[in-house]
Structures are given as C-alpha cells and as structure tokens.
N, C-alpha and C positions, 0 to 999 in steps of 0.2 A: 310704074312710077315707084321709086324707092321711098320707103318710109324713113323719116328722120327720127333718130333716137336721141332724146335729150337726157344728158347725164349731169346731175348737179355737180358743180365744181367748187370746192372750198377755196376761197381766196385769202382769207385773213382770220387769224385767231389771236386775240389778245386778252389780257387779264386786267380787270379793274379792281383796285383795293385788295391786293393779294394778302393772304394770311401772313402774319408775323411769324418767322421761324425761330430765330433766337435773338434776343437783345440782352446783352450782359450788362448789369448795372452795378454789380459788386463781385469781384473775383479775387480772393486772396491768392498770394503768390506762393504760399507754402503748403498747398494741398498735396497730400500723398494719395494719388488715385489708386495705387496698388492696394492700400488699406481699404479704400472704399469698395473695391471689387471683391473683397473677402470679408464682408461685414454684415451685421444686422442693421437695418435701417427702419426706423419708425416712420410711418406715413400718417400725417395729420391732414384733415380735410379743409374745405374752403371756409375762409373767414368773410370774404366780401364777394358779391356777385353783381355784375353789370350786364343788363340785357338791352341790346339795341334792336335786335331782330330775334325771330324764333321765340318770342315771349310766351305765346300760348303753348307751344310745344314743350318748352322748358318747364313751365309751371305745371302742365298736365303730368309730366313724367317725374319732375324733381321738386314738387312743392314741399315734400319732406326732405330736408337737407341731408338727413342721414342716408337716404337712398343715393343721393349724389356722391356723398363721401364714400359709400360702399362701391359705387361705380369707379371712382378714382382709385381706390385702394386695389380693387381687383384688376384694373387696367395696369397700374404700376407693377403689380405682381406678375402679370402676364408678360409685360414688356421686359422686365428684369430677367425673367426666365428665358426669354428669347435672346436677349442681347448681352446680359451680364449674369449668367446663371449662378455664379458664386454668391451673389447678393441674396440675403434673406429679408424680404419685406415683412414688417411686423405691424399689425394694427394695434394701436395703443387705446386702452379703455379710458384713461384719464383725459380730461379736457384741458386745452390750453387756457390758462387764466386770461381774463379780459385785459389785464394790464400788459400782457405780452403780445396780444393780437395786434395786427397792423405792422408796426416797425420792429416788433420783438425787442422791447427795450433792453439795452445792454445791462450787464450784470451790475455795474457800478451805480446804476440808477435805482434798481430795486433788488439789491443783492440777496436779501433773505427769500423773497418770493421766487426769484429766478432760480436760485440754487435749489430750493425745495422742488420746483418743477423738474429740473434736469436730473436731480438725484433720484427721482421716482421712475426714470426711464431705465430700461434694461437693454438698451441698444447702443451701438457704436455711433450712429449718426441719426439725424432727424431731417426728414423732408416735410416742409410745411407749404401747402398750396395757399398762399396768402390771398390772392385774388383770382377770379375767373371772369372773363368777358366773352359774351356770345354775340356775334354779328354776322354779316354776310358779305360776299363779294360776287362779282359776275364775270363770267367768261363770255365775251362778245365775239360775234363772228359775222362774216358776210359770205354769201355764196351765190353762184350764178345758176340759173335754171335754163339758160340758152338764150340766143338772140340778144345778148347783152343786157338781159333783165337780171337785176340784182335784188336779193332779199337779205335781210339781216335778222339776227336773233340774239338771245343771250341765255346762258344757263346759270342758275344760282348755286352758290356754294355756301354751306354753313361754315363759319370761321370761329374757332375757339382759341383764345389765348389765356395762358396761365402764368401768374407770377409765382415763382418757386424759390424758396430759401433752403439751403443745405447747411446744417449745423453739425459741428463736432460735439457730441453729447458729453464725454468726460471732461473736455476742456471748456464746455459751455461757450463755444465760440462759433460765430457765423462765418462760414467759409465762402458761400456763394449766394448771390441773389440775381435771378435772371427771369426773363419772359420767354416762354416757349409757345409756339403756335402750331396749329394744324387746321386743315379744312377738309371738307367732303362735299361732293356735289349732291344736289337734290335730284333724284331720279323718280319720275312719275309721282310727284307730290309726296315722296317718302321723307317728310321733314324729320321725324324722329330718328330714322336710320342715318340721315345726314348729321344730325346733332351728335348722336352717339359715336359715329365715325370720326367726327371732328375732335371730340374729346379724346378718343383713343389715339388719334394722330398727334395731338398736342402732347399727350403724355409720352408717346413714342419719341417725339422730338427731344423732350427733356432727358429721357434715358440715353438716347444717342449722344447727347451733349456730354453727359457724365462718362459714357463709354469712351468717348474721344478725348478724355482728359481735359474737358472744358474748352474744347476747340470747336469753333463754328464750322470749319472746313471738314 
C-alpha cells in the first residue's frame, strides 16, 4: 500500500493595514534636487512620538530620547551613503526652540527667533523628523494540509511612520513636508529587531524619495 504524502499548499496571502510608504503634504515646486545631492544636511531628531503597539519594546530601548535620535541620525547617514553618497549628514548640537517645534512657525511669525536659529546652522539644508508613530500590521494567510482541511494564521509586522520636513537653511524656507513609512516582520518574537528594522526602512523610504526628486514612483 502506497503511503500518502501531505504537502502544505499555500492558498492566499494578503496584508492588513500596510505601512504607509509616502504621503506628501507639502512639496514646493522650485526645489533644485541637484543642489540637495551635493550638500550638507543637518539632521534633527523627533519632536513627538505616538505608540499604539510595541510600547514596551520601544520604551525599553528608547526611553532616552537621545538614543532614538542617535539611531535616526546614524540610519540617515547610512542610507545617504548608500543612495546619495554626495550628501553629508551633520548632527547639530543646538536644539530646536520650542516655538519652532511642531509646525516650524514661519519666519514672519517669529522673525528674530527663527533667524537666530537658522543663522546658527552651518549646513545647506535641514531635515527635521517632526513626528514618529509606531504600530503594527498583519500578513494573513490560509493553507491546506490535505484532504480539504484548511488552516489560517498571521504574521505580525512592526510599522514605523515618520513625518519629515526639509528646509533650505540660507533661505530659511520649508521645501517639503511628507510622511515616510517602513515595516519589518516579527520573527521568533524578535520585537526589537522588527522595531529597529522598521525605523531603518522608514528612513530608507524618505531618502529614496529625495533621491527620486520628490517622486513617489
């Protein structure tokens, strides 16, 4: 009598609540990306953090905001080196004044404070990660184990989205404001690895967006 061999057959894979990749909320029409690709860019860290998932993992690793900002700076440096090697990322020691955080009040509203801040920068452009959100999504699937018996399951992804502003420093002018997203699957309960991977992929999405001259495609 021949033995029957049962081979699991994957029937369906779909994603629930996928990571946001790019959502452009403000894009000036006169950006010269050739200049951006041969420039010094100051990188400033996160002003606001929203956690809907991975709360304990995030707090255990990044309860010190400075550590998160160092992670973001090092990741931007790595992604620029890979994708736009002519860009020189610079970590600025001065802090963004509270009155500029959030919407980065335009110069006419607080001309003296805004000018003082920008005049203190020694770079061509400024990238400010205004907000970061951490959540999750699931990849769901169904598979057959034979004889028409079906099972289902789901794999979890960590999702990180960042709101990013790009400013021209000498002109003290905001050029772009957009959301960039990235995700990373959780493998064998490796929540921290998934979180850090999602941060890196989110930054990578942002740098690709700049590399592509502000194009989503």
